[in-house]
N, C-alpha and C positions, 0 to 999 in steps of 0.2 A: 243739853246733852244728857243722856241717860246716866252717865257716870256721875254727873253733878247731882242728879235727882236722887241717886242712891248713896251719895256721899262716898264716892270712890275716886278721889282725886288722882291717885296713882294710876288707875286704869286710864283716865283721860290723858295723863302725861305719856303713858306708854303708847297709847293709840296715836297721839300727836307725833311722837318720835318715830314710830314705825311709818306712819303715812308720809312724814317728811322725806323719808328715804325712797318713797315710791313715786314721787312727783316727777312727771315728764311732760313733754309737749302734748302727747296723745291724751293724757288724763287731766290736763290743766283746767279745762272748763268744768269738769266734774268736781275737781278739788275746790274750785271757787264756790260752787253751790254748797258743797259739804261744809266748807269753812264757815259760811254764813249760817247754816242750820245749826252747826255745833257751837257757834259763837267762840271759835278758837282763835285767840290772838296769836298764839304761836304759829299755827298753820297759815294764818293771814300774813304774818311777817315773812314766812317762807315763800308764799306766793308772790309777794311784792318783790322779794329778792330775786326769785326766779324770773319774774316779768322783766326786771331791770337787766338781768344777765342774758336773757334769751329773747329779747324783744323782737329782733328781726325774724327769727324763726317762728315765734308765736304769731307775728303779723302775717306770715305766709301761710300758716297751717290752721289757725284758729280764727273764727269770725270775730274780729276785734270789737265789733259793736256789741257783742255779748259780754264783754268784760265790764263789770261795774265801774262807774266813773271814780268811785272812792279808791279803787285799786290804783288807778292812774295817778290820782292826787297823792296818795301815799308814796308811790314810786317816785314821783317828781320831787316831793319834799325830801325823801331819803337821798336822792341823787344830788340835790342841792346841798344837803348837810355834808355829804361826803365829797362834795365838789366834783362830782362826775358830770354835772349838768352845766 
């Protein structure tokens, strides 16, 4: 991420916080791509939580085959830890 390149950690955190508030079903796929590019663990965790909470709706509106397997694995592990699974 450019913020890392220029040693601006607060900028990265601010961007992550803002983007976390903008996540919805419509932009879920784009956020997945951006999270990988930015190497943002915070956003990745937000996506995993969003996937767990909104799976049925995501399954209806997003091509589920485009969701990377690691997101599902992380979601399953998290669900198991919180005994939702």
